[in-house]
N, C-alpha and C positions, 0 to 999 in steps of 0.2 A: 532523506534527512540532511545529506551533505549539501543540497541546494539551499538549505537554511543554515549552513555553516556548522552543522552538527557532526560529531565524531561518533561512529557507530560500529558495533561488532555484529556481523550477519552470520548466523549459524545455519549450515545446510549439510545434510548427510551425503550429498552427491557432489564430489569435487568438480566433475565435469560441468555441472550447472553453474557453480561459482566461476570457473575459468571462462565459460561462455559469457557470463555477465561482465567480466572484466573486458572481454573483447568488444562488447556492446557499450562499454563506457558507463554501465549502471553500477559498477563496483570498482574500487580502486586497486585492491590487491587481495591475494589469497594466502592464508597461513595454515599450516597443519599442526603447529605447536600452540597450545592455548596461552601459555605465558607470554610468548612472543607476540601473539595477536592482541592480547590485553595491553601489553606495553606500548605497542604502536597506537592503539586507540587512546590510551591515556596521554601519550605525548601530543597527539593531535588536539585533544581536549584542552591540555595546558596551554597550547599555542593558539587556541580558539580558531582552529583550522578545520574546515570541512574535510572529512576523510572517512572512508569506509573500508573495513577489513573483513573479508569472508573467512570464517573458520570452519574446517571440515569436521563435523561432529553431529551428534544427535541431540537435539534441544531437550529431549526428556532427561538426558544425563548432563548436558552442559548448563542448562538453566539453574538446577539445584546447586551446582558447583559455583556458578557466578553469585548466586544468592548467598552462599556461605561466606564468600570473600567480601561481598557487600556488607554483611552483618558484622564481619570481623574488622571492618574499616580498611581493608586493603584497597578497595576501590569504591567509587560512588557511581551507581547507575541511576540515571534520572528518569529514563523513559523505557518501557518494555512493551513490545507488541509481538504479534505473530502473524505470519502469512502462509502457514502451512495449509496445503489443500486437504482439509479434513472432512469434506462432505462424504467421501467414500473412505472408510477406514483402511481399505486395501491400498490406498495411496499414501498412507502414513507408515513409515518404517519404525517398527517397535524396537525397543532396546534388545540387544542380544542377537540381532539378525543383521548381516552385512548387506551392503548395497547389491553385491553379486548374488546373494541368496534371495533377495527381495521377492522378485516375481515368481520364482519357483516355489517358495514357501507359501505365497499368497494363493497360487493356483492349486497347490497340493491340499491345502486345508484352509479354505477361505473363512470358515466359521472360527476356527482356532486362531487364525491370524488376526481376525477382527477383534477378538477378545484381548489378545496381546497388544494390539495397537490402542485399543481404548484404555487399557491399564497404563500404558506409556503416556498417552495423552492426559490421563488423570494426574500423573506425576508432573508432567509438563505444565499443566494449568495450575496445579497446586503451587509450584514455584512462582508463577505469575501472580497469583493471589497474595502470596507471602511477600513478594516484592512490593505490592501495593501496601500491605501492612507495614512494611519498613520505609514507606515514604515516597516510593517511585510513582510516576504517572503510568498507569497500565491500561491498555484497551485492547479489545479484539478487533481484528480487521475484517470480520464478516465471513469467516471460513468454517463455522460450525464446530470449532474445536471445543468450545465450552460445553456444548450438548454432548459431544462424544465423551469428554471427560466425566460428565455427569453419568453417562451410561457405564463408564469405567469405575464408578463407585465414589467419585469425589463430590461431596455434598455442597461445597462452596463455589462451584465452577462459575456461577453467574454473578459473582460478587464484584467483578469488574465489568465496565460497560462495553458495548460495541461502539465503534467509532462514529456511526451515524448519529445515534441519540446524544452522544457526548459532545461532538464537535460540528457535525454537518447540519443537522436539523435546525440548530439556532441560526445558521446562515440562511437557510431556506426561509425562516421567519422574517428575515430582513429583505427577502427578495434576491438574495445572492444565489447563484447556481452555475453549474458547468455549461460552457459554451464551446462546441467543437466545430471545426471546419476542415474541409479537404479540398486540395487543389486538383481539379479534374485534368489539368494539363499534364500532371505527373512530374512537373518541374519544380524542384525544391526552391528555386528562386521565387516562385509565386508566393510561397509561405514566407519567405524573407520580406517580400513586399507587404504582405498582410501584417506581419509582426511590426514593421516600422509604422504602418498606418494606424494600427491599434494603439501603439505607444503615443503617437501624435494625437489621437482622438481623446485619450485619457492621460494627459500629461502629469496629473497629480498622483496617479496611482502607482506609488513606488513599488509595492509588492508585485503588481502586475508587470512592471518593467523588469524587475529582478527575475521573475519567472521566465518571461519571454527571452531575455538574454541568456539565461542558463539553459533553457530548452534548446535554443539555436546552437549552443556550443556542445551540449552533452547528450541530447536525446536523439537517437538514430531513428530515421523513418522506417516504417514497416509497410511495404505496399505503397499506395499512393501517399504523397506527402500530406501531413495533416498536423493540426495544432489544437490544443485545448487550453482554456483558461477559465477563471471564474469571473463573471460579470454580474452587476446588480440589476435590480428592477429598472427597466427603461434603457439600460446600457446595451442590452442585447439587441434591442431594436435599432439603436444607433449604429452598432457594429454591422448589422445586416444591411442597412442602407449604405454604409461605407463600402461594403464589399460589392454591392450593386454598382456603385460609382466607379470602383476600380475596374470592374469588367467593362462598363460602358466606355470608359476612357482608354481602354486597351492597356492598362498598366499591369494586368495579369493576362496570361495567354489563353485562358479558358475560364468558364464559370467556376465559382466557389460554392461548394455544397455545405450547408449548415446542418449538423446533426445533433442528436441529444445523447447525453451520457446516461449510464444506468443509474447514476446518482442524480435523478431529475425529480421534479415535483410530482410527476406521475411516473411510476417505475414498476419494477417487478414486485411480486409478493414474496418477500424474504424476511420472515419473522426474526432472523438473527442478523440482519443487515439493514437494508433500506427501510423496512417497515418495523424494526424492532422498537418495542416500548412505546407504541402509539398511545397517547393519553386517553383516547376514546376506545381503546381495545381493538382497533381495526388492523392489527398486525398482518392479517391474512389477505387484506384487500390490495390489489395491485395498482389500480389506476384511480384517478380522481377527476371530477369535473373542475377544470381550472382554465385560466387564461393567462398565457405567458406572452408578454410583449416581445 
C-alpha cells in the first residue's frame, strides 16, 4: 500500500515477524500501543505520505476495536483486507492464547484449538463485513479466512469478495497479467539493466515506471535477483524479445529466465482465490487451453 502512497496499520500477533519486516523494508515501524500506532497512521494520511505502522495485537480483537472507533467518527478507515494464513486453523492464533502458548496449545488439543481459532476468525471476519457495511472497501486476499469464519458460525462471511474476482480478473479480460523474470547471473545489476530497458520500451506506462523505481529502492531480493510487473497483451512478447537482445549484446552477464506467476491465465485450482466466482461455475478447474503471446 505504501508504494501507492497509502498510510496503513498492519496488525500481527507476533512482534518478531513485524520486526523482521522492518529489517526487510516491507514495513516502516512497529508500535505496541494502539493509540500511538493509530496517531502515526493518521498523521501520515493527513500529509498524504506513504507510511506503514505494524501494531502487535490479535486482529480478532483489534479489528472490532478499530470498527468501533470508525463508527464513532474518531478515524476513517478506507480499505480493509487480511493476509492471515488461515488454510490451517492451527496457524491462526485464537483470542486468549499468547504467542508463547501457541504451538503447545495447538499440539495438546488440535481439535479444541481449531474450534477456538474458527470462533476468533468468525469475529475477525464479522468486523471486516461490518467495515464494508460502514463504507470501507473490503476484500479477502485468498487465505481461506472467510470459509473458516463460516465454519466458526458466521453466516455473512462471504459477503465481501476475494481480490481476484474483484480486481484481478477484469485485468485478465484486458489481456493484462503478471510477468516475472530472473537474472541467472545472480548479479543484481542485471535486474537494474532490465528495469531500465523495460522503462524505455514502455515510456508511457507511468504506473509501471513507478513500480519499477519503488521495487528497486525497497524490495529486497531473495535468492536469485528477480523482478515482476504487469504487462498487457502483446507487451510480454516485446519484453521477451528485448531480454533476448540484452543477452545477445552482452548487456547482461547471463540469460534471463521468464516465469509465470500463480496469478496467471492458467493457474491453480483455488476456489477461494484464483478461480473464485467463475461465471461458468468452473471454480475447481486449474488450467485452461489458452495462448499467451
